[in-house]
C-alpha angles and dihedrals in degrees: 000000000000091000089050092051091046092051091049092048092051091049094050093044100034092128093057098040100035096082093048090053091047092050090049092049094047093049092048089049095050092044090056097043092047093043093240095315092114095054094048116126093243095050093047092050092050091045092055092046092051089047092057101082091045094045095056089048090049091054092055092040091055090059092046092052091045090061089049099256138105134215117207095170097072096090099059091031088063092044092048096047089045087056090047089054090048091052091047090054102039105029103028093033093222117164119254093246088061098041097049096056091042092054092046089052091051088052091053090051091050092051092048089052089056091046091052091057091047103037103030103030099032096234113155113257091235092059095039095049090043086058088051091049091058093043097050091042089055091044091052092053091047096053093045095040094098103041100022102204110028110216115216112209097175107119096198092054094043091051089069090070100029107025131095130211114265122263129241123221097358092175094055109120097217110091090007114198091019125113100251099196091052090051090049094048090046093055092044089053091050091051091047091049093052094045093047092048091051091048092049092049091050092050093051092050091050091056094043097251121148116263133185117274112266095251094051091043090055091047090051093051093047095044096049092041089053094049091048090050094047093052091046091049091050092052094044089058091062119034100315129238115354124225089238092060090046089056093045092048090048090052092048093046092049095048095042089054094047095048096045105033107031142071092242091055092051090050091050092057093042091055092048091048096050121347095190094049090048093051089049090053092056101267116136104229092189092055091051091050090050090050097047095047093045088053088050092053091050092050090048088056090049089049088052090051093048093048097045090045091050091053092034084225147069120228135181088251094058115125095021110156092351091126092054091048090051093047090049091048092051093051095045086051092059109267112149121237087218092060132235094077130085141091128228090222088054091057089057091051091045090053091050092049091049096047090042089061089051096047092044094050092047090053090050091049094241116178111260091233089056092048090059090051092051095047091048091050091051092051091048090052092050090054092046090050090053093050095047095047090051090051091051091050092053 
């Protein structure tokens, strides 16, 4: 009976659970093929840090695709704004608390410029953002022409991409050698997840909505809790939770709350589902497009900050192919090419899946040409999966 319920639940929610299963299989495969090196604390910590700048782009790209648009400019916009931040820190000697808001504000302006072309002038987002791609690519080359790679020697700024949260009770004998604060935060996260899941289930039952069978629901809670605890234990065995992951988790939490629990979020999905019907119901489609692209610009700036901080430098090559990685992560995470469907949390999982493939193949010594083939095949499978699941639902 339990197996039958589990099979039925997986079939009905394959879009939500598919990426988690894929991530588990991929990680298990690379753990075996690298003889445990992939799952080591240091590698997992480095993997999550490297995922940061793609994950924040994927969050913004998810909303852009949900409203039936695309933004190809985000990669070189991130690279250019990262270079602007590096110049502000190194050449102008501005403090990090001034440079970071300045760069984020420039990102919002860049996003609004793209939105103006799309919403006001009616230019297809593909063309408008392609123009931005060219402009920001040229701007990046211009600002780095004199110095080439710009070294960032600001320890506060560099700590964003390379630092870790401080520990508590480091001399405490229990869990010696482990990062205590990371363990504590991990346990709090698991308790929060369980309580939230129970509350959501109770609310759905109160309103007569379908819920998972009790046995399947318990398996889901136990499985996800164990995965979270395993990741936390792994990170605690190295340096703990990085500031990069703190920022990424904060972005995902805020955007997930906005998209699921606010009027703005409902309007975004309404526009993505049917723009004409949304307009007729009183929703300003143009305002939603401006909001989504402004958000995308801000997250591009944040991505540039994370990347330049991680490398402690800004180079003429920064941002190359970031936009394609973000789009791939969004699709792998479950966003629909037809618009109107996609979760912010899914984009984070999609980014982790995508970067896990890269990290695992690097550890295996896979040829770069073959890596691109594999990543392209995974993206194609994600889109095929989207198309087929939509056909089944119809």
